[in-house]
N, C-alpha and C positions, 0 to 999 in steps of 0.2 A: 454429466450432462452432457445429454448423445444430441447430434444433428446438432449441433450450439452453432449459430449465425454468425457473422464476421459480421460486426458493425463499423463503419469510419466515419468516425467527423470529424468533421476542419476544425482546427482554431475557431473562436467565436462558435464558434457550436454544440458546446461543450455547456456544461454548470458549472461554474467558480464561488470560486472560495476559497477566498484569501488570495496566496501565485498559485494557486494552483485548479485546472480548468480536467474536466472527472466528466468518466460516464460510466453511470453504476450498472448492474444491471440483474436479476436477481431468479434462481427456479424453483422448482415445488423442490428442489437440494439446498443442503446450505452451505453451497460454494455460491458463490459466484464470480465475473469477472471484471477489472477494473481497467477503462484506459486512463491513460492518464496521457493527457493532452501536452502538457507544457506541466515545468514546476522549475523555479526558477529561486536559483542558494541566495542566500543571504551572505547581505557582503560580511553583516560581522558577525561572532554567536555562534550559531550551532551549525549541525550542517546541511542539506537538503533533504527536506521530510514529509510524509501525509501523516496526518491525526486520523483515525480512522474512532468514528461510534457505534456502539453495538449496540443493541434491545433486541429482545425479544417476549414472548412467550411466556412473565414472570419475572423478568430482569428487569432492570433498572438502567437507562441509557446509562456505559459507562464505557470511557476510551479504553482503547484497546492499546499494545502499545506503540511508537510513532515508528514508521518503515521507515528506514536511510541504508543507500546504497552501496556496497564494498569498494571500493577502494576512494569511499570522500574524506579526503586529506585533515576535517574540521573533523572528526569520528576520533572519540579518547578515546585509550586505554578499557576507561572504568565500561562505556555503551559494550567496545567491541569484546567483549567478555563476560558481561549481564545479555547478550547475545548471545552468547555462545552457550553461559548457563542453562539457556533458555528452550535450546535444541530448535526445536522445529518452530518452534514460538518470536524466537528472535528477530528482532525488528534489522539486525542488520543483515540483507539480503544482497545477494552474487549478483550477476544480471544477467544475461543471452542474448546473444539478437536471435530473431522468431527466425523463420522461410520466408517472412517476408521485408524482411528489413529491419522490425522490433523491435528493440529494449524493452523484454518481460524478464519481469523473475516471480517466485512462489511463494505467497506471505502465508499463514498462516495466523486464526485467529480465536479466540474462544473468548466465553461470554463467562465470570466467574459467577458464579453462586448465589443468595443474596446473604 
């Protein structure tokens, strides 16, 4: 996307689904930015994660790989290996700090054929 506009969303002003509050936007490209304002880890069970559901012309709604973050102690060896095998489409992603101090990562997703 060219000439991106920074959107700041304060807690309580985004959309909420479960434990995650977010803002998603898209352009005329298959790229989008997602700003997660808060994510709460589970006390018991899986690592903190984000679900994504994708759809497009000629594609039914489908669930993408769950996004989890490197360093979460609840990531199993199996999850890490599956992510490694998936390469850029793997769901275990590293976080880096942006110039604005916010944590960020890149997560590639794809629609599976019908």
